[in-house]
N, C-alpha and C positions, 0 to 999 in steps of 0.2 A: 464292458468289463465290470463297471460299477453295479449294473443290474444283476449280473450273475453272483456277485458277492452278497448283495442284499438277500437274494433268493436263498442262497446257501445258509445265511444266518437265520432266516425265518424257519427253515426246515429244522435246523439244529435246536432252535428255541422251542419249537412245537414239540419235538421229540422229548426234550428235557422236561417240559411241563407235564407231558403225559406220564413220564416215568415217575416224577414226584407225586403225582396224583395217585398212581397205583400203589407206590410204597406207603404213602400215608394211609390209604385205605386198609392195606394189609396189616399195618402196624396197629391201627385202632382195633381191628378185629381180634388180633392176637392178645391184646391186653384185656379183653373182656373176660370176666370171671364167669364160669359155667353156672354158678349158683346165685347170679344176680336176680333180683326180683324182676318180674315182667315189666313193671313200670319203669325201672331204671334202664332196662334193655331198650324199651321204646324211646326213652329220652336220649340215650346214646345214639341210637340210629338216626333220630332227627338231627342231632348235632353234626354227625358225620355228613349227612346229606346236605345240610346247610353249608358246611365248609366246602364240599365239592362243588356246589352251585356257585359259590363265590369265586372259587379257583377257575371254573369254566368261564365266568364272565371276564375275568382278568386276561385269560388266554385269548378270548375273542377280541378284546380291545387291542391286545398286542398284535394280533393277526391283521386287524383293520388298519392299524397304524403302519405296519410293514407294507400292506397293499397300497396305501396312499403314497408312501414314499417311493415305491416302485413306479407308480403312474407318473409322478413328478419327474423322476429321472428319465423315464421313457420319453415324455414330452420334451424334455430339455435336449435329449439326443436328437429327436426328430427335427427340432428347430435348427440344429447346427447344420451348416452347409455340407453337402455330401462331398467326400473326398474322392476325386476321380483317380482310378487306377491308371498309372502311366503304362502305355503300351511299350513293350520292349522294342528298343531300336533295332531295325533290321537294315543291314547294308544292302542298298539297291544295286543289283548287278547291271541293270539296264536303265540308268537314270534318264536317258534320252528317248527311250521307247515310248510311243504313244499309248501303249497298253498300261503303263505304270504311272501316268500323269495323275490319275484320280483313284487308282485301285491298286491293291496288292501289297500294302504296307506290312501285313502280318505274315506274308509268305516266307518260307525258308528259302535258302539259296537253291536247293534242288527244285523246289516248287516254282521258283522264279524262272529257272532255266526251262522247265517243262512248259510253263505258260507262255514264255516268249517264243519258244520254238513253234508251238501251235499257232500263236498269233501271226507269225511270219508266214506260215503255211496257208492260213485261212482268211486272215484280215479281220478277225473278230475273236472274242475271248472264249475259246473252246474249253480251256481249263475250267472256267466258271460254268459254262453251259453243261459240262459233264457232271456237275455237282448240284444242280438245281432240278426241281421236279419237271418231268416231261409234260405234265398236265397243270403247270402252274397257272395261277389266276392272274390276269392282267387287268388293270383298271379300266372301267367303262368310261371312255372319254367322249362319247357322243353328246350332242346337244340334248337337253332334257326332253325336248319335244319328240325325239326319235323313239323313246321308250313307250310313248303313248300311241304310236301309229299301229294300225291294224292292217294286215295284208291278207289277200285272198288265200283260202286254203288250197285251191287248185292253182298251182304255179308250174312253170316249165321245169323239167328235170335238169340237173346240173352235173356237168363233167368238170372236175378241177384238174388242171395240168400244173405240175410242179417241175420247173426246169432247174437243172443243177449240173455243175462241173466241180468235182472234188469238194463237195459240201461236207461239213462235219456231221457225223452220224447222229449225234444228240440233237443238233439243230434240225435236221431233216425229220427225225422222229417227233420232235415237238411241233413242227408244222403239221404233220399228219394228225397227231393227237388233237390239235386245236380244230382242225377241219372236221374230224369225226365227231368230236364232243360238242361243237357249236353250230353244226349244220343239221337241220331236221333230216332224219333218216330217210323219210319218204321222198325227199327232194334230191338227196345226194346219190347220183347214179354211179359214180366211180371217181377214183383218184388215180391219175396217170402220172407215173414217175418217169421223166425223160432224162436219161443220163448221157451227157455229151462227151462220152469216153473218159470217165474219171479213172484215175490211177490209184485212188485211195482204197486200200484193202478193206477198210471198215464197211465200204459200200458194196461189198460182195456177200460173203457168207453171213455176216452179222445182220446186214439189211434184210436178207432173205428170211432169216430166223424171225425178225420183227414182223415181216409181212405175213408169215405163217401164223404168228400170234394174233394179228389183226383179223385174219381170215377165220380164226376160230369163233369170233363174235360176228363178223360181217363177211361171209364167204364171197370171194371174187371181187371185193371192193377195190383192191389195189391192183393196178396193172403196171408193168415195167417195160419201157422202151429204151434200148441201149444202142448208142451209135458205135460202130466199129472203129471210127476215127473221129477226131474233133471236127465238127462241122460248123460250129458257131451258134450264137444265140438265136438268130433268125431261123436257122434250120431246125434247131431244137424245138422252137415254138410251132413250126410247121408240122413236125413229127407228132407232137402232142395233139394238135388240132385234128390231124388226119386219123389218129387213133380213137378220138372221142366219139361217143354215140349219144350223149345227152342232148337235149334241146338247146341248152345254153352251154357255152364253154368259157371257163374262167382260167386264163393263163397267168400264172403267178410265179414269182421267184420262190425258191425253196427255203430261204432264210426269213420266214415270216411266221406270224401267229395271227389267226383271224379273231376278231372280236365276236361277242355274242350277237346273234341276229344280223350277221354280216350279209348273208345270202338273200334273205327275203326282199330287201329293198331293190336289189339288182334284178332279181327274177320278176318282180312285180312291174318294174319299169319296162323291161323287155317284152313282157306279156302285153303291155299297153302299146308298145311301138317296137317292132322287131328290127327297124333300121337304125336304132340308136346304139352306138358303141359307148360302153360305160367304164368308169374307173372308180373304185372306192377311194377313200381318203387314207393316206398313209400316215400312221404315227411313227415316230422315229425311235428305234431301239438302239441305244448307244452301244457301239462295238466293244467298249471296255467293261462297263458295268452291267450291260444288258437291261438297263432300266428303260421303261417305256415313257417317252415324252410326247404329249399330245400335240398334233398339228391341226390347225384350222383348215377348212376347205379352201382351196384355191384352184384356179384354172391351170391346166398344163400347157406349156407353150415352148418356144425355142428362139434362139437367135439365128443370125444368118449363117453361122457355121453349123447350125442344126443341133447344137448342144441343148439338152432339155433344161427347162427352168420353170419356176412357178410364176404365175401371172395373176393379176386381179381379175375377178369376174367382171362382166359388163355392168354398167351402172344400174340397169333395171333389176339385177339380182339383189343388190343391196337395198333397193327401194322396197323390196318385199319384207324386210326386217324379220326374216325367218331363216336362220342359218341351217335349218334342216332341209331346205328345199334344194332340189338338183340345180346345178348351174352349168351353162353352156361353156365349152372349152375348145380352144383352137386345135389342140392336139391331145395326145395321150402318152403317158409314160409307159414303162415296161409292163406294168400290171394292167390287164384289160379283160373285159367281160363282154361277150357278144352272142347274138343268136348264131349258132354254129353254121347253119345253112346260109344265112345272109352274109356271113364273113366269106364263105366260099363264092357267093354270087358276085362279090365285088373284087375278087382276085386274091383272097386270103392274104398271106404275107409274101413279100417279094423275095423269092429264093435267090435272087441275084445279089442280095446284101450279104456282106462277108463279116465274119468274126463278131463284131459288136458295134452298135451305135447307128442312129439314123433310121432304123427300121420302124420305130414307133412314130416318128415324125412323118415318114412316108405314108404310113397307114392313116394317120390323122388327116393329112391333106387329102388323100384319096377318098376317105369316107365323106368328107365335106363336099368335095367337088363332084362326087359320083352318086349323090342321092341320099346320103345318110347324114347323121349328126353325132356329136360327141357331148357327153354330159359327165359331170362329177357328181357322185351320190354321197352326200355328207353323212347319211345315216348308216352307210356301210363303211366300216373301218377295218384296216389291217395294220398290224404292227410289223414294221419292216426294218431289218438290221441294215444300217449304213456301214458298209465295209470300209476299213481304212485303205485297202487296196483290192483291186479286182482280180479274179482268177484267170481271165482270158489273156491279158497282156499287161505288163508293167506300164506301158504307155499306149493309150488307146487313141491318140491323136491321128496316127497314120490310117488305121481302118476307118475311123470316123470321117476323115477328110475324103477318102475314096467313096464311102457310102453317100456322103453329102453331095458330091458331084453327080452321082448316079441319080439321086432324087431330083436334083436341079434340072438335069437333062430331060427327065421324063415329064415332070409336072410343073415347072416354074416358068415356062415360056421365056419371055425377054428378061424376066427378073432372075434368071439363073446367074446373070452376071454378078449379082450381089453375093452369091455364095463364093464365086471366084475371088471377088474383092476381099471378102472377109478372111479367106485363107491366103490372101496375097499371092494368088496364082495368075498367070497371064490368061487372057480371055480365049486364046487359041494355043494349041500345041502345048498343053500343060504336061503331057507325058504320063498321065495316070490312067491306068486301065480300069474302066468302070463296068466292064462286062457288056454283054449284048443287051440292048434295051429295046430291040424290035418288038418282042412279044408284049412288053409292058405298054409301049406306045400304042400297039394294036388294041390292047385291052381298054385303054383310055378312049379310043374312038368308039369301040363297041358299046361301052357304058354311057356314051354321050356326055362325058364329064364337062363341067364348066371350066372356063379359063382361070388361070391363077390370079389374074387381076380381080375377078369376082371374090376370091378368097380374101385378098388384101383389103378389099372395100367392105365386105359384109361380115367376115369372120374374125380377122386379125388386123384391124386398122392401126394398131399400135406399132406394127413393123414399119420402120422408116424405109421408104422406097429408094432413097438415094438417087433420085432422078437427075439431080444437078451435078453429079460427080463428073469431072473431066479426066482426072488422073489419080493414081494411087501407088503406094509402095514407098521405097526409100528414095530420098532426094540426095544425090551425090554431087560433090563439089567438082567443078571443072578445073579448079586450081590445084587442089591436093587430091591425088588419086587415092581411091578407096577410103575416103572420108565422107561421112554422112551426117545429116541433121539428126539430132537425138533429143528426146524430151528432157534429158538430164536427170539429176537426182529427184526422187519422189519420197516424201513431200518436197516440193520445191516448184518454182515457176520460171526457171531460166533454162532455155534450150541450149544445147552445147554441140560442139563438133566432136565427133567420135569415130573411131575406126568402124567401118561398115560391118555389121553382123546380121542384118536383115531380119531381126526379130521385132516384136511388137513396139518397143520403145522408139524404134526408128521408122515406123510406118506412118506415112503422111498422106493427106487426102486434100486435093485441090478442087474447089467447087467453082461453078460458073459465076457465082456472085463475088468471087475474089477471096472467100474465106479459105484459110489453110490450116487444117487440123494437123496436130503433131502428137504422136504417141498413141494412135489407135482411133477407131471410130465406133460409136455405139450403134446397136442394131435397132433401138426403139426410139420413138419420137419423144418420149418423156425423159430420156436420158440426156446428159450434157456432154459435149465434147470440149476439147481445149484448143483455142485458136491462137495463132501467132499474132502478136500485137506489138506495135511501135508505141511505147508509153508517151512519146512526145518530148521527153526530157532524157538527156544522157544518150549513150550509144549502145545500151544493153537491151536486146529484144526480150520479151516476156511472153508467158503463156497464161491465158485467162479463160475461164468458163465463157463459152461463146455467147450464151444468152445474157449473161451479166455484162459482158463487153459491149454487146449491142445496146442494152438499156442505158449504159453509161456513156455511149458515144465514143468508145475507144477507137483508135486507128487500127482496124482489123481487116482491111481489104487490100489485096495485093494484085498487082499486074504481074503475070508470069506466063511466059511462053517457053515451050520445051527447048532447052539448050540456050536460054537467055537469062537475063537478070531477074531477080525477085524484088520488085519495087513497090513500096507502099503508095497507095493511091492518094492518100492525104498529105503525108509529109514529104513524099518523093525521095525518101531515103531508101537505100538498097540493103538487103541482107547480104553481108559479105564476111570474108575471113580476114582476120588481122592477128598479128602477134601481140600478146599481152606483155605486161612487165615481167612475167615469169618465163618469157620466151616461148610459151605454148600458144598454139593457134586457138582462136576462139571466134564465136559468132559475134558480129557487131553490126550496128546500123550506122551507115555513113554515106557520104556523097558517092554516087555510083561511079565505079572505076572500070566497069566492063566485066566483072566476074560473072561466070555462068553456072547454071545448075541444070540437072536432068532428073526427072522423076521416072521411077522404074517402069510403070505400066500406064499406057494411055488408053482411055475409053473413047474420047472424042478429040479430034485435033484442036489444039488451042494455041 
């Protein structure tokens, strides 16, 4: 405000000075007599010019003074802290929605309703996706060594398969844009869109219009395969693989964006060894903000329920001290790249897998056992949206359990029991239909695949074999019907007696060495379980990390026979039930009175 006032004053002063100068000059000329002598005229002219020169110097000095003042004011204002404009307060209509935890403060009520509706449908922020460029730039998150690598010009051709069910159109378009823009044209044979019976209207006419636009630049690049009914993730991948004609097939989710130079490292590795199954590294795209967060390379693995997880590479990979190098992996997650013909030679994907889950672990185990290997390629990166919820089913545990049992029956030999244990199912007569496994077992014989024990020893030794388990499941009281041992509140270390609900907090595991785990069992040797302990003082049993309890010499070993007492081997006290001061029953350690317990499932008689 002050700058504008000074500028205005300077302009007025300059104009006033110019006006004075002009008037003075005219006045002098008008006062000159026509009959003055030439000498006097020359004298008068010199006088006028001298006065004008003096006036000009004064005006220049005033202008410089004003300019200096303006600079000082400007510097003063720049040094003052900036005043942030307060965002208008917007009433959040969905304060508990995962979508609005970090995003959406500026949206109107109608926009919030629209965004939340789309979020519930798709599991990610479609409202935002529809408003950002389809060909947006994503950060290059590769190790710096990747940018310096040189790949052969002659590489295998590539078929990219995108699997989707009710994907948002803008998300699918962005995936296609990224593949077309960031894959060398001479390598990209085709993009195959596999629609597992979507009901989204946007994926009909509007998608076909987009395909036609792409074909104006790249005729025939996009192919579409549509299921007449929902067949599940495995069947969709099989459909894409069967439709592909490229040398190499990359089976991807449709909610992805590929990074630059993503294809070359994969194709070069398969050119060198056609029996290796590959996966790029996934960066995480947040489902709410759609920001890309870099992930470092890790192996792909699983637990005994066959849920996917990340795992460290073997020690020799870290000894290389070069994170751009490929690393061996026990399994592969949903995104995979393979020699198309080799994938067929080892049986493709198991069409007996239903809906969702376990098919990638099955493939990973089979590749290793039947003559191939699996690697993660750090210089190939794909940005992948982690949905807040999946499109196939709200709860994936049921199809996952069924598929896990199928994998165990075909490939895991005697270790299939660990899958049953982890799902807390009986070893026999579990009542779950896993489909016909005859053909897959025949395939295993034809391929002369190795036993699963070889896999545990040479590929994934971190999986705990649980060889010393005797029994598992809930432990029920013989004194109070339908009451079970429970791990109690977490955090906390005091087990309790609770009405049987047969969920994880009540799952117990009795080992041949006398250790009794309560509240679950870990799948990996590097994880810790919680053991029942007699602290030696008082009558309250406690739970402790088994490894720490062993190091400290706690009383953690128990004599237990099915249908008999649970007695500590050191203190000779029994785990029993007694009424507390509040009249509620609780677990206590006391002199044995003959109370009995039964564990739900028995592996070996004890």
